[in-house]
OpenMM code with the backbone's topology and positions (N, CA, C; nanometers):
from openmm import Vec3, app, unit

residues = "MET ASP ALA GLN VAL LEU GLY ARG ALA ALA LEU THR PHE ALA PHE LEU LEU LEU SER LEU GLY ILE VAL THR TRP ARG GLN SER ARG ALA PHE GLU ALA ASN GLN ALA LEU ASP ALA LEU ARG ARG GLN VAL SER VAL VAL GLN ALA GLU ARG ILE GLU LEU GLU ARG ASP ILE GLN VAL ARG ARG SER LEU GLY ASN ILE VAL THR ALA ALA GLU ALA ILE GLY MET VAL THR PRO HIS ALA GLU GLN ILE VAL ILE LEU GLY LYS ASP GLY ALA SER".split()
positions = [
    Vec3(-5.5247, -0.7044, -3.4159),
    Vec3(-5.4877, -0.6399, -3.2921),
    Vec3(-5.5243, -0.4928, -3.2961),
    Vec3(-5.5637, -0.4461, -3.1866),
    Vec3(-5.6007, -0.3064, -3.1734),
    Vec3(-5.4753, -0.2198, -3.1727),
    Vec3(-5.4800, -0.1004, -3.2281),
    Vec3(-5.3644, -0.0098, -3.2366),
    Vec3(-5.3199, 0.0347, -3.0968),
    Vec3(-5.4159, 0.0501, -3.0087),
    Vec3(-5.3825, 0.0939, -2.8720),
    Vec3(-5.3042, -0.0154, -2.7978),
    Vec3(-5.3428, -0.1411, -2.8140),
    Vec3(-5.2726, -0.2528, -2.7500),
    Vec3(-5.1332, -0.2658, -2.8094),
    Vec3(-5.1217, -0.2503, -2.9409),
    Vec3(-4.9921, -0.2582, -3.0072),
    Vec3(-4.9003, -0.1439, -2.9601),
    Vec3(-4.9563, -0.0272, -2.9435),
    Vec3(-4.8792, 0.0883, -2.8939),
    Vec3(-4.8295, 0.0648, -2.7519),
    Vec3(-4.9164, 0.0108, -2.6660),
    Vec3(-4.8747, -0.0188, -2.5285),
    Vec3(-4.7655, -0.1253, -2.5247),
    Vec3(-4.7809, -0.2267, -2.6093),
    Vec3(-4.6801, -0.3334, -2.6143),
    Vec3(-4.5459, -0.2771, -2.6602),
    Vec3(-4.5491, -0.1898, -2.7626),
    Vec3(-4.4253, -0.1292, -2.8119),
    Vec3(-4.3635, -0.0399, -2.7038),
    Vec3(-4.4464, 0.0359, -2.6355),
    Vec3(-4.3973, 0.1240, -2.5290),
    Vec3(-4.3401, 0.0423, -2.4135),
    Vec3(-4.4065, -0.0667, -2.3775),
    Vec3(-4.3576, -0.1538, -2.2713),
    Vec3(-4.2247, -0.2167, -2.3103),
    Vec3(-4.2147, -0.2613, -2.4352),
    Vec3(-4.0909, -0.3216, -2.4835),
    Vec3(-3.9764, -0.2181, -2.4845),
    Vec3(-4.0059, -0.0970, -2.5281),
    Vec3(-3.9052, 0.0094, -2.5298),
    Vec3(-3.8610, 0.0427, -2.3866),
    Vec3(-3.9551, 0.0477, -2.2940),
    Vec3(-3.9219, 0.0745, -2.1542),
    Vec3(-3.8341, -0.0370, -2.0970),
    Vec3(-3.8653, -0.1621, -2.1323),
    Vec3(-3.7861, -0.2755, -2.0874),
    Vec3(-3.6434, -0.2665, -2.1409),
    Vec3(-3.6295, -0.2358, -2.2687),
    Vec3(-3.4957, -0.2218, -2.3273),
    Vec3(-3.4184, -0.1066, -2.2637),
    Vec3(-3.4846, 0.0039, -2.2389),
    Vec3(-3.4200, 0.1179, -2.1741),
    Vec3(-3.3760, 0.0814, -2.0326),
    Vec3(-3.4588, 0.0117, -1.9599),
    Vec3(-3.4243, -0.0312, -1.8236),
    Vec3(-3.3036, -0.1242, -1.8249),
    Vec3(-3.3031, -0.2193, -1.9158),
    Vec3(-3.1897, -0.3116, -1.9262),
    Vec3(-3.0617, -0.2376, -1.9645),
    Vec3(-3.0742, -0.1405, -2.0510),
    Vec3(-2.9576, -0.0602, -2.0906),
    Vec3(-2.9011, 0.0183, -1.9734),
    Vec3(-2.9885, 0.0766, -1.8933),
    Vec3(-2.9445, 0.1529, -1.7760),
    Vec3(-2.8775, 0.0613, -1.6745),
    Vec3(-2.9347, -0.0554, -1.6517),
    Vec3(-2.8767, -0.1512, -1.5573),
    Vec3(-2.7390, -0.1963, -1.6069),
    Vec3(-2.7285, -0.2252, -1.7360),
    Vec3(-2.6000, -0.2672, -1.7926),
    Vec3(-2.4958, -0.1572, -1.7787),
    Vec3(-2.5339, -0.0344, -1.8075),
    Vec3(-2.4408, 0.0790, -1.7945),
    Vec3(-2.3946, 0.0943, -1.6497),
    Vec3(-2.4899, 0.0861, -1.5568),
    Vec3(-2.4559, 0.1010, -1.4151),
    Vec3(-2.3626, -0.0106, -1.3686),
    Vec3(-2.3896, -0.1330, -1.4126),
    Vec3(-2.3055, -0.2461, -1.3740),
    Vec3(-2.1646, -0.2329, -1.4327),
    Vec3(-2.1548, -0.1840, -1.5547),
    Vec3(-2.0219, -0.1669, -1.6146),
    Vec3(-1.9434, -0.0585, -1.5417),
    Vec3(-2.0099, 0.0468, -1.4987),
    Vec3(-1.9429, 0.1520, -1.4204),
    Vec3(-1.8963, 0.0966, -1.2854),
    Vec3(-1.9776, 0.0154, -1.2233),
    Vec3(-1.9397, -0.0456, -1.0957),
    Vec3(-1.8220, -0.1410, -1.1156),
    Vec3(-1.8201, -0.2142, -1.2250),
    Vec3(-1.7105, -0.3057, -1.2553),
    Vec3(-1.5803, -0.2279, -1.2745),
    Vec3(-1.5857, -0.1154, -1.3453),
    Vec3(-1.4674, -0.0315, -1.3656),
    Vec3(-1.4168, 0.0238, -1.2320),
    Vec3(-1.5078, 0.0679, -1.1479),
    Vec3(-1.4690, 0.1201, -1.0172),
    Vec3(-1.4061, 0.0106, -0.9321),
    Vec3(-1.4596, -0.1098, -0.9417),
    Vec3(-1.4043, -0.2239, -0.8687),
    Vec3(-1.2635, -0.2560, -0.9163),
    Vec3(-1.2399, -0.2489, -1.0469),
    Vec3(-1.1065, -0.2734, -1.1009),
    Vec3(-1.0078, -0.1681, -1.0515),
    Vec3(-1.0499, -0.0429, -1.0481),
    Vec3(-0.9631, 0.0640, -0.9982),
    Vec3(-0.9317, 0.0425, -0.8503),
    Vec3(-1.0302, 0.0015, -0.7737),
    Vec3(-1.0099, -0.0255, -0.6316),
    Vec3(-0.9126, -0.1409, -0.6112),
    Vec3(-0.9262, -0.2458, -0.6899),
    Vec3(-0.8337, -0.3592, -0.6815),
    Vec3(-0.6914, -0.3164, -0.7148),
    Vec3(-0.6756, -0.2310, -0.8160),
    Vec3(-0.5421, -0.1828, -0.8531),
    Vec3(-0.4815, -0.1024, -0.7385),
    Vec3(-0.5618, -0.0188, -0.6733),
    Vec3(-0.5122, 0.0592, -0.5594),
    Vec3(-0.4742, -0.0310, -0.4430),
    Vec3(-0.5535, -0.1339, -0.4188),
    Vec3(-0.5205, -0.2279, -0.3112),
    Vec3(-0.3896, -0.2999, -0.3394),
    Vec3(-0.3665, -0.3367, -0.4658),
    Vec3(-0.2394, -0.4009, -0.5015),
    Vec3(-0.1230, -0.3050, -0.4786),
    Vec3(-0.1406, -0.1786, -0.5156),
    Vec3(-0.0345, -0.0799, -0.4953),
    Vec3(-0.0056, -0.0617, -0.3466),
    Vec3(-0.1087, -0.0566, -0.2653),
    Vec3(-0.0907, -0.0426, -0.1205),
    Vec3(-0.0147, -0.1631, -0.0655),
    Vec3(-0.0485, -0.2824, -0.1131),
    Vec3(0.0208, -0.4030, -0.0668),
    Vec3(0.1685, -0.3983, -0.1036),
    Vec3(0.1984, -0.3532, -0.2248),
    Vec3(0.3384, -0.3451, -0.2688),
    Vec3(0.4145, -0.2439, -0.1837),
    Vec3(0.3538, -0.1303, -0.1579),
    Vec3(0.4196, -0.0268, -0.0789),
    Vec3(0.4398, -0.0743, 0.0653),
    Vec3(0.3422, -0.1434, 0.1206),
    Vec3(0.3578, -0.1965, 0.2563),
    Vec3(0.4695, -0.2998, 0.2621),
    Vec3(0.4799, -0.3833, 0.1610),
    Vec3(0.5879, -0.4826, 0.1575),
    Vec3(0.7237, -0.4136, 0.1477),
    Vec3(0.7313, -0.3072, 0.0681),
    Vec3(0.8569, -0.2315, 0.0578),
    Vec3(0.8928, -0.1670, 0.1915),
    Vec3(0.7925, -0.1132, 0.2615),
    Vec3(0.8169, -0.0509, 0.3909),
    Vec3(0.8694, -0.1531, 0.4908),
    Vec3(0.8099, -0.2711, 0.4921),
    Vec3(0.8543, -0.3772, 0.5835),
    Vec3(0.9977, -0.4183, 0.5498),
    Vec3(1.0270, -0.4275, 0.4203),
    Vec3(1.1624, -0.4643, 0.3784),
    Vec3(1.2633, -0.3568, 0.4210),
    Vec3(1.2265, -0.2297, 0.4070),
    Vec3(1.3154, -0.1211, 0.4495),
    Vec3(1.3359, -0.1216, 0.6009),
    Vec3(1.2291, -0.1457, 0.6767),
    Vec3(1.2421, -0.1523, 0.8223),
    Vec3(1.3332, -0.2675, 0.8635),
    Vec3(1.3219, -0.3800, 0.7950),
    Vec3(1.4083, -0.4945, 0.8238),
    Vec3(1.5543, -0.4609, 0.7914),
    Vec3(1.5753, -0.3918, 0.6792),
    Vec3(1.7098, -0.3505, 0.6405),
    Vec3(1.7689, -0.2535, 0.7430),
    Vec3(1.6868, -0.1619, 0.7932),
    Vec3(1.7328, -0.0679, 0.8959),
    Vec3(1.7730, -0.1431, 1.0220),
    Vec3(1.6934, -0.2409, 1.0628),
    Vec3(1.7267, -0.3179, 1.1822),
    Vec3(1.8586, -0.3927, 1.1648),
    Vec3(1.8803, -0.4495, 1.0459),
    Vec3(2.0057, -0.5206, 1.0204),
    Vec3(2.1228, -0.4235, 1.0261),
    Vec3(2.1087, -0.3075, 0.9643),
    Vec3(2.2179, -0.2103, 0.9612),
    Vec3(2.2430, -0.1472, 1.0979),
    Vec3(2.1444, -0.1450, 1.1848),
    Vec3(2.1613, -0.0897, 1.3196),
    Vec3(2.2222, -0.1910, 1.4166),
    Vec3(2.2359, -0.3150, 1.3749),
    Vec3(2.2857, -0.4172, 1.4656),
    Vec3(2.4307, -0.3871, 1.5040),
    Vec3(2.4680, -0.4279, 1.6239),
    Vec3(2.6010, -0.4006, 1.6761),
    Vec3(2.7086, -0.4616, 1.5880),
    Vec3(2.6830, -0.5805, 1.5358),
    Vec3(2.7819, -0.6453, 1.4490),
    Vec3(2.8120, -0.5627, 1.3252),
    Vec3(2.7105, -0.5069, 1.2634),
    Vec3(2.7310, -0.4226, 1.1457),
    Vec3(2.8025, -0.2936, 1.1804),
    Vec3(2.7663, -0.2341, 1.2926),
    Vec3(2.8281, -0.1079, 1.3319),
    Vec3(2.9758, -0.1296, 1.3621),
    Vec3(3.0087, -0.2362, 1.4337),
    Vec3(3.1486, -0.2652, 1.4660),
    Vec3(3.2272, -0.2918, 1.3381),
    Vec3(3.1707, -0.3679, 1.2471),
    Vec3(3.2384, -0.3977, 1.1208),
    Vec3(3.2634, -0.2704, 1.0409),
    Vec3(3.1641, -0.1831, 1.0330),
    Vec3(3.1790, -0.0582, 0.9590),
    Vec3(3.2810, 0.0327, 1.0272),
    Vec3(3.2800, 0.0369, 1.1602),
    Vec3(3.3758, 0.1206, 1.2333),
    Vec3(3.5182, 0.0703, 1.2119),
    Vec3(3.5381, -0.0595, 1.2154),
    Vec3(3.6714, -0.1150, 1.1925),
    Vec3(3.7166, -0.0898, 1.0489),
    Vec3(3.6227, -0.0887, 0.9558),
    Vec3(3.6576, -0.0650, 0.8152),
    Vec3(3.7108, 0.0760, 0.7934),
    Vec3(3.6695, 0.1718, 0.8763),
    Vec3(3.7199, 0.3098, 0.8601),
    Vec3(3.8319, 0.3410, 0.9593),
    Vec3(3.8837, 0.2385, 1.0261),
    Vec3(4.0009, 0.2571, 1.1107),
    Vec3(3.9727, 0.2790, 1.2578),
    Vec3(3.8512, 0.2692, 1.3015),
    Vec3(3.8205, 0.2866, 1.4429),
    Vec3(3.8534, 0.1566, 1.5166),
    Vec3(3.8903, 0.1686, 1.6425),
    Vec3(3.9238, 0.0507, 1.7229),
    Vec3(3.8354, 0.0469, 1.8460),
    Vec3(3.8188, -0.0715, 1.9022),
    Vec3(3.7430, -0.0873, 2.0250),
    Vec3(3.8338, -0.0457, 2.1405),
    Vec3(3.7879, 0.0421, 2.2289),
    Vec3(3.8740, 0.0881, 2.3389),
    Vec3(3.8959, -0.0223, 2.4419),
    Vec3(4.0098, -0.0145, 2.5065),
    Vec3(4.0395, -0.1059, 2.6163),
    Vec3(3.9752, -0.0506, 2.7426),
    Vec3(3.9689, -0.1297, 2.8473),
    Vec3(3.9018, -0.0899, 2.9708),
    Vec3(3.9612, 0.0373, 3.0298),
    Vec3(4.0936, 0.0530, 3.0232),
    Vec3(4.1559, 0.1712, 3.0832),
    Vec3(4.1320, 0.2972, 3.0000),
    Vec3(4.0861, 0.2816, 2.8763),
    Vec3(4.0595, 0.3969, 2.7902),
    Vec3(3.9155, 0.4491, 2.8051),
    Vec3(3.8313, 0.3748, 2.8732),
    Vec3(3.6906, 0.4127, 2.8875),
    Vec3(3.6745, 0.5035, 3.0076),
    Vec3(3.6130, 0.6186, 2.9873),
    Vec3(3.5866, 0.7128, 3.0947),
    Vec3(3.4359, 0.7306, 3.1046),
    Vec3(3.3809, 0.7078, 3.2226),
    Vec3(3.2379, 0.7241, 3.2429),
    Vec3(3.2160, 0.8588, 3.3096),
    Vec3(3.1373, 0.9420, 3.2488),
    Vec3(3.1118, 1.0755, 3.3013),
    Vec3(2.9881, 1.0737, 3.3923),
    Vec3(2.9952, 1.1560, 3.4953),
    Vec3(2.8815, 1.1694, 3.5851),
    Vec3(2.7800, 1.2664, 3.5297),
    Vec3(2.6809, 1.2962, 3.6108),
    Vec3(2.5763, 1.3882, 3.5680),
    Vec3(2.6278, 1.5277, 3.5390),
    Vec3(2.7173, 1.5747, 3.6241),
    Vec3(2.7654, 1.7122, 3.6087),
    Vec3(2.8852, 1.7218, 3.5146),
    Vec3(2.9250, 1.6127, 3.4552),
    Vec3(3.0349, 1.6147, 3.3582),
    Vec3(3.1666, 1.5788, 3.4228),
    Vec3(3.1722, 1.5542, 3.5527),
    Vec3(3.2973, 1.5169, 3.6189),
    Vec3(3.3221, 1.3685, 3.5978),
    Vec3(3.4510, 1.3316, 3.5924),
    Vec3(3.4823, 1.1915, 3.5703),
    Vec3(3.5057, 1.1186, 3.7006),
] * unit.nanometer
topology = app.Topology()
chain = topology.addChain("A")
for resn in residues:
    res = topology.addResidue(resn, chain)
    for name in ("N", "CA", "C"):
        topology.addAtom(name, app.Element.getBySymbol(name[0]), res)
């Protein structure tokens, strides 16, 4: 074999190995970025589920049944019809 052909073959082989190494490095970086993105998406899902659970809890606690129960627990009573005063716009009864 001629030295020039052997040199070209070695150079071509080295270039091929370098190209494969660069592609592998790039793919591994993309894989790491994908894993980080997946972790962030999972965190967002967990936080959204917590927010929905808190909103549901707020709705339950705002319900009239809960408010009446809590008011009765601290000694408040429901007024009778004659105890209710409806005020007008100007504050007159």
